[in-house]
LOTIMI-499581 format. One line per field, with one value per residue (C-alpha): residue in three letters; x, y, z. Coordinates in Angstrom, 3 decimals, always signed. Example, Ala and Ser with C-alpha at 12.3 -4.5 7.8 and 13.67 -1.06 7.14 Angstrom:
<atoms>
resn: [Ala:Ser] $
px: [+12.300:+13.670] $
py: [-4.500:-1.060] $
pz: [+7.800:+7.140] $
</atoms>
This chain:
<atoms>
resn: [Met:His:Ala:Leu:Gly:Lys:His:Leu:Leu:Val:Glu:Leu:Lys:Asp:Cys:Asn:Pro:Glu:Ile:Leu:Lys:Ser:Leu:Asp:Lys:Val:Arg:Asn:Ala:Met:Val:Ser:Ala:Ala:Lys:Lys:Ala:Lys:Ala:Thr:Ile:Ile:Asp:Val:Ser:Phe:His:Glu:Phe:Ser:Pro:Phe:Gly:Ile:Ser:Gly:Met:Val:Val:Ile:Ala:Glu:Ser:His:Leu:Ser:Ile:His:Thr:Trp:Pro:Glu:Tyr:Gly:Tyr:Ala:Ala:Val:Asp:Ile:Phe:Thr:Cys:Gly:Asp:Ile:Ile:Lys:Pro:Glu:Val:Ala:Ala:Gln:Phe:Leu:Ile:Glu:Lys:Phe:Gly:Cys:Lys:Asn:Pro:Ser:Val:Val:Glu:Met:Lys:Arg:Gly:Ile:Leu:Ser:His:Ser:Gly:Glu:Arg:Leu:Pro:Tyr:Lys:Val:Asn:Ser:Pro:Glu:Leu:Thr:Leu:Val:Ala:Gly:Cys:Arg:Thr:Ala] $
px: [+98.787:+97.524:+94.451:+92.553:+91.201:+90.846:+87.927:+87.603:+84.453:+84.341:+82.024:+81.843:+80.566:+79.957:+80.301:+79.068:+75.351:+75.432:+77.878:+76.103:+72.921:+74.371:+73.925:+76.917:+79.070:+79.061:+79.286:+82.190:+83.641:+83.566:+84.639:+87.824:+88.543:+88.857:+90.755:+92.976:+93.506:+94.427:+91.543:+90.280:+86.878:+84.216:+80.997:+79.123:+75.905:+74.129:+70.325:+69.022:+66.659:+63.348:+63.835:+67.631:+70.170:+72.509:+73.068:+75.388:+78.565:+81.881:+82.046:+86.172:+88.093:+89.328:+85.760:+83.932:+83.535:+80.148:+78.018:+74.745:+74.685:+72.317:+72.734:+70.230:+72.971:+75.756:+76.427:+77.896:+78.328:+81.292:+82.773:+85.817:+86.687:+89.499:+91.878:+95.149:+98.578:+98.445:+95.316:+95.217:+92.067:+93.546:+94.008:+90.404:+89.326:+91.416:+90.212:+86.657:+87.085:+88.375:+86.248:+83.007:+84.283:+84.384:+85.309:+84.903:+86.041:+86.358:+88.017:+87.850:+89.816:+89.133:+90.634:+88.622:+89.200:+90.929:+93.615:+97.209:+98.804:+101.933:+103.504:+103.274:+101.730:+98.254:+98.108:+95.553:+95.155:+94.154:+94.592:+91.772:+89.976:+86.684:+87.648:+89.787:+89.759:+91.596:+91.696:+88.026:+87.394:+86.206:+88.226:+87.501] $
py: [+44.271:+44.708:+45.032:+45.283:+48.616:+51.671:+53.667:+56.831:+57.916:+61.384:+63.605:+67.407:+69.400:+72.761:+73.397:+76.351:+75.776:+77.588:+75.261:+71.911:+73.339:+73.804:+70.914:+72.422:+73.047:+69.805:+67.554:+70.070:+69.643:+65.819:+65.457:+67.903:+65.346:+62.395:+63.926:+65.483:+62.072:+60.656:+58.731:+57.583:+58.543:+56.324:+58.115:+60.773:+60.905:+63.419:+64.458:+67.463:+66.690:+69.699:+71.979:+71.179:+68.375:+66.445:+63.203:+61.933:+59.374:+59.558:+56.014:+55.714:+52.544:+52.309:+52.110:+55.344:+58.629:+59.394:+62.258:+63.263:+66.836:+68.378:+72.290:+73.093:+71.404:+72.123:+68.926:+66.466:+62.698:+61.600:+57.910:+57.834:+54.133:+53.334:+50.245:+49.958:+51.615:+55.020:+56.757:+58.972:+59.456:+61.684:+64.350:+64.085:+64.299:+67.204:+69.316:+68.368:+69.823:+73.080:+73.340:+72.907:+75.497:+72.667:+73.925:+70.789:+67.420:+64.016:+61.493:+57.533:+55.155:+51.408:+48.747:+46.882:+43.461:+40.582:+41.466:+39.836:+39.424:+37.766:+40.881:+39.866:+42.196:+40.941:+40.948:+43.417:+42.224:+38.390:+36.842:+34.063:+33.360:+33.890:+37.055:+40.305:+41.902:+44.848:+45.154:+44.923:+46.657:+45.167:+46.160:+45.229] $
pz: [+70.402:+66.691:+65.077:+61.730:+62.585:+64.800:+65.988:+67.482:+68.975:+68.979:+71.529:+70.516:+72.818:+73.193:+69.534:+67.219:+66.963:+63.199:+61.944:+63.241:+61.469:+58.295:+55.853:+53.527:+56.169:+57.803:+54.803:+53.658:+57.168:+57.074:+53.608:+54.392:+57.329:+55.372:+52.750:+55.731:+57.120:+53.490:+53.230:+49.774:+49.423:+47.584:+48.559:+50.536:+51.822:+54.224:+55.449:+57.477:+59.741:+60.188:+62.272:+62.662:+62.600:+60.164:+59.867:+57.174:+56.330:+54.263:+53.066:+52.379:+50.973:+54.370:+56.440:+56.977:+58.815:+60.023:+62.076:+63.779:+65.091:+67.649:+66.842:+69.952:+72.066:+70.304:+69.930:+67.550:+67.732:+65.333:+64.468:+62.527:+61.951:+59.659:+59.064:+57.784:+58.472:+56.208:+57.734:+60.247:+61.732:+64.794:+61.986:+60.821:+64.787:+65.446:+62.128:+62.991:+66.587:+64.890:+62.171:+64.509:+66.977:+69.748:+73.132:+75.225:+72.956:+73.823:+72.057:+73.107:+70.854:+70.404:+68.576:+66.253:+64.676:+65.549:+67.815:+68.046:+71.150:+70.255:+68.735:+65.390:+62.731:+60.939:+57.318:+55.990:+52.847:+52.816:+48.813:+48.266:+45.390:+46.695:+48.761:+48.668:+52.084:+52.995:+56.457:+56.830:+53.527:+50.506:+47.569:+43.575] $
</atoms>
C-alpha cells in the first residue's frame, strides 16, 4: 500500500522541562531534526507563551514539523508530516526523543493521501499547466 505522505504523531512524555521551556533550545532542536531528516527548510516560526510553553512549526518543502510543549508536565506533542521517498521522518523523531531527554516516547505512523492498493507506486509529481504538485507540496 502506497501513500502520498507519512505522518508521525510523536508523544514525548517525561522530558527535561528545562529544555521544553527554552524557545532557543526547542527551535534549534526542531530545525536540526528537519536537517537530519534531509528536509528542505522553507520557513521557521515559533512562539513562547507566558508563563511557559512553546509552539512552533518548521515548514519544509516536503510538508512540516510542528511542536507544542508543556514543560510543567514534561510533555511535548510533535507532528512530523513528510511526503516523497527521500525524507526520513523516523530520523527526526529519534533525534527529538534524544534531544529533549524523553524517557517515555510513543511514535504512531499514519499514511496520508490517496492510498494505492494495487501495489503500483503513486507518482509524487503531477505535471499540469494549472498546477505542479509534489507529494502534496506545492512547488514554484
